[in-house]
N, C-alpha and C positions, 0 to 999 in steps of 0.2 A: 504494500500500500504506500501511496505517496500522499502526504498531507501538505496542502498549500495554505500556510498560515498568513493570510493577507486579508485585509478588508476587501469586499467585492469590488469597490470602486478602484482599487489599485491593480486589479487584473485587467489588462488591456482587452478590448473586444476580441473574442475568439481565442483568448489565451488558454483557457481551460481545455478547449478542444485540441489545441496544438500540443499541450502537455500530454493529454490522453493519447494522441496519435503517436507521440514519441515514447510513451511509457512501456512499450513492449508488453501490453496486456495487464499492467498493474492498475489497480483501482486508484483513482485520483479523487481526493476529497478536499473541498475548500472550506476552511473554518478558522475563525479567529477566536472561537469560544474554547477556553481552556477545559471547561467541564466536558464539553462534547469530545474534545480530543482525548481526554482520559478514558473514554469508552472503548477506544481501539488502540491503546498504546502497544499492546502485544503484537500488532500487525504492521506497525509503521516501519518501513525499510528506508524511506527517503523523506526528508523534510525540506520544504522550500519556503523561504520567507522568514517571518518572525516567530519561529517555533518557540514556545515558552522554554526558557533555559532550564527551569526547575524540573521539567518533565523528561529531559534527555536521558538521565540515568535510569529512568523507568521504562525505557524502550529497548527491550532485549534484542530486537531484530534490526535496530537502527544501523545503517551502513554509511549514510552520507547526509549531510546538511548543506544546502545551498542558501547562503544568506542573501538578503535583498539589499545589502549594504557592503561597503568596502572594509569597514573596521570590524575587528573581533576583540576589542578591548574588554568586552563583557566577560571574557574568559577569566580575567583577574578576579572577578567577583564570584566565580563558580569554579574554584580549583578542582572540585571533584569531577568536572567534565573533562579536564585535560587528559586524564588517564583512560578515558573511554576509547574504544577502538574505531569509532566512526570517523570518516573523513569530513573535513570542513572546508568549504570553498566560499569565496566572496565575489562581489561584482567589481573587484579591483580592475582598473583600466578604463572605466567608463566615466571617471570624474575629472580627467585632465583638462578638457576643453573649458568647462564651466568654472573650474577652480582657477585656471589660468586667467580667464577674463575677470573673475571677481578680484583676484589679487591685483591685477593691473588697474582695474577700476578704482580700487582703494589707493594705490600708489599715485595715480593721476589726480584723484581727488585731493590727496595730500599736497602734491607738488603745486597744483593750481588753486589751492585753498577753496575748493568747491563747497566745503562745509560752511565756510563763512559767507560765500555767495548765496547759498540756499537760505541761510538764516536771514541774510539781508533782504532777499526777495520776499520772505514772509513778512518783513517789516515795511515792504514797499520802499526800500532804500537802495539807491544806486551806489553800490560799493566800489570804492577806488582803492586798489591795493598797489602800493609802489614797491614794497619790499617783502621778503619772505617767500617768494616764489622759487621754484627749482625745476630742473629737468632731469630726466632719467639718463640721457646721453652721457657716456663717460663714466658711469657709476659701475661698481662691482657688486653683484648679487651673490650671496652665499646661500645655498639651499641645503638645509639640514633635514635629512631623511629623503635622500635622492632616489626616488623610485619612478613609477610611471607618471605620477603627477609632476614630480620634479623635472622629468625629461620634457614634458609638455611645456612647462614654464620656461625651461632653458632654450627651447626652440623659438619661443616668442621674444625673449629678452634681446637678442642681437638686433631685432628690427628697431629697437629703441637706442641702439648703440651701446648696449651694456655688455660687460664681461660677466661670465658665470663661473662659480666654483661649486661643485657638488660634493656633499659630505654624506657618506652612508656607512653602514656597519663595517663593511669591508670594502677596500678600494676596488679590488677586482681588476677587470680589463679597462682599457680606455673607452670612454663613451662619447658619442657624437653630440656636439653642441651647435645649434644655429645653422648657418648656411653650409652648403656642401664644401668640404675641404677644411672646415674649422673643427677642431676638437680640443679637449682638455682632459687632463688626468682627474679622475674622481678620487678624492682623498678619503681615507678612513676616518671614523669618528675620533680616533686617537689623535688626529692632527688638527682637531677643531681649534685649539688655542693658538695654533700657528697661523690659521687663516682668518680668525675673527678680526684682528686689527686692520685687515685690508678691506673689510666689507663695508659698503655704504648701506646695504640693505640685507638683513638677515631674515630668511624665510624659514619658518619652522613647520615641517610637515611630518614630524615624527609620529609613528604609531605609539599608542599608550601601552607600555609593558612595565613590569616591576623595575626594569633597568632604566626606563625613560621617565618614570614618575618624577616630576619637578627637576628634570635633567638640566634645564636651562635656568640658571640662577645667578646669584650675586657675582660669582667669579666670572661667569661668561659676560654679563653686562659690563663689568669693570674692564673687560678686555676690548670692548667695542669702541669705535670712534664716538666722540661726543656728538657728532653730526649724523650718526647712523640711525636708521629706522629698524625696529623689530616688528616682524609680521608673523602672527600665528594663525594659520588656516587649517591646522591639523587636529590636535587634541589639546584642550585647555590645560589639562593636568600635567602636561610635559613641561610647563613653565611654572617656576616658583613665583606665584603671583605677588606675594609680599615683596620679594626681591625686585620684581618688575615695577611695582608701585614706588619702591625706594629709588630705583634707578631713574624713573621719570621725575620724581620730586627733586632729586639731587642733580638733575640735568646730566646724568652720566650718558644718556642717549637722547637723541632729538625727539623721538616719539615712538608710538606703538600703534599698529594697525591690527585689530583683533576681530576675527570672526568666531573665535571660540574662547571660552574662559573655564576656569577650574570648576566653578559651580554655575550651572545653567538652569534657568535664566540667571544672568548676573544679578546678585542681590542689590536691592535699592540703595543700601548703605555703602556699597563699594566705592572707594575713592576714585576708581577709574572713570565713573560717570562724569565727574566734575573737572577732569583734567582737559585742558585745551590742547594738549599734545597727544591726544588719543582719539582714534576713530574706531567705532564699534559697529559691527553688524551681527545679527542674531543667528549665527551658525547656519547659514544657508548657502555658503560658497559652493557646496557640492550638489545643490539642487539643479535639475535640468527639466525643461518643459516636457521632454519625452522620457523622463527617468524610468518609469515603469515599463515602457516598451523596450528600452535598451536592456533593463535588468532581466526581462523575460527572455530576450534573445540570448543573454549570457546563460540563463538557466536551461534553456532548450539545447544550447550547444553542449553544455556539460551533461545534460541528461542523455543526449545521444552518445557522448563519450562513455558514460557510465554503462549504458546498455551494451555497447560494443567492447567493453572492458579496455578502454583506452585511458591514458593519463588525463586527469581532470585539470582544467585551467584554474588558476588562482587558488591553489591549494595552500591552506594555512598550516604552519607548524604550530600545533596547539601548545607545545611546551614553551616556545618563544613568544607566541601571541600574535604573529602576523605571517 
C-alpha cells in the first residue's frame, strides 16, 4: 500500500491517477487524517508527502518515504526513526530557481534601499536618497552549504559581476561557476575562517543537523568584513541568533537578510524586528507557483525507480540528516 499524506488541494489534477498507474498494482490511499492512517499501518510499504513522523516506527512493512519537501531536519526530533531500515528521499533540486530569485530580490532591495522607498510610498513621500546605495558588481559571495541551490545561485551571480566561493562539507572535485570556461575550487567547511574575511556577502544554506545547530556564531561574525551582509535562506537554527543580534548592534557586519529564523514565526519581542539593518521575509524563499506539480513529478520519477529496483534520487543519509 502507498499512503499519500497530503491535503487534497495539494495533489495536482490527475495526480492520484498517475500515482496509481505507476504503483505496479499497489493500493494508493490519500489521507491527511492520522487516525485513518493508523487503521492500515501494517500494510503501508510507501509513504508520500507529510506522513506523521510519530507513526513511522509502527509501520512494519515500510520500505520508503518520499517527502514533499527538501529538508529532513525533523529527523533530529525523532532519533528513533534514524535506525529504521526504510529509505528516505526528498524533493531536493526543485528549489534552486525560486530561492535564487528570492535571494537576489533581497540583495537588490538592500542595495537600492527599496524598503525605504516602499515605506515612503505608503506615506505618499517622494524619497530622495543620495547616499547608502550599493551595487553587486565586484563583490565576493560566499555560499555556505554549497549544494544544488548553491550551484543555482552561483550560476546567476556572475551576471551581476560577482565572484563566488562555495563552502561545503567536503571540497571534492572542482565545480563549475557562471559562464562557460569559468570555474573555482569549492572549499571544505574547515576552510571557512580562511574565506570569511574576503566575503562581501555570506549566504547560509546549511541543512539543520546536530553539527550545524547554531554553527554560524560570534566567531564567524567577528571574522566578516564590517561592510559585509549575512543572508540566511536555509534553516534558522544554523545561526546563533543572539550572536547575530550582537553583531548587528555592534556594527560588526553591515546587515542581515533573513528568510528564516530560529523560532518561526519570529517572536514579536525579537530585537530583529526593530533593526534598520535587517530585512525579513517569512520563510517563503522556497515556494514556487507550481510547487506541487514539480514535487509530484519528483515522486513519480522515484516511484518508477522504486518499482524497477533502480537507485532513488535525493536519497537522505538519515544518520547525517541530509
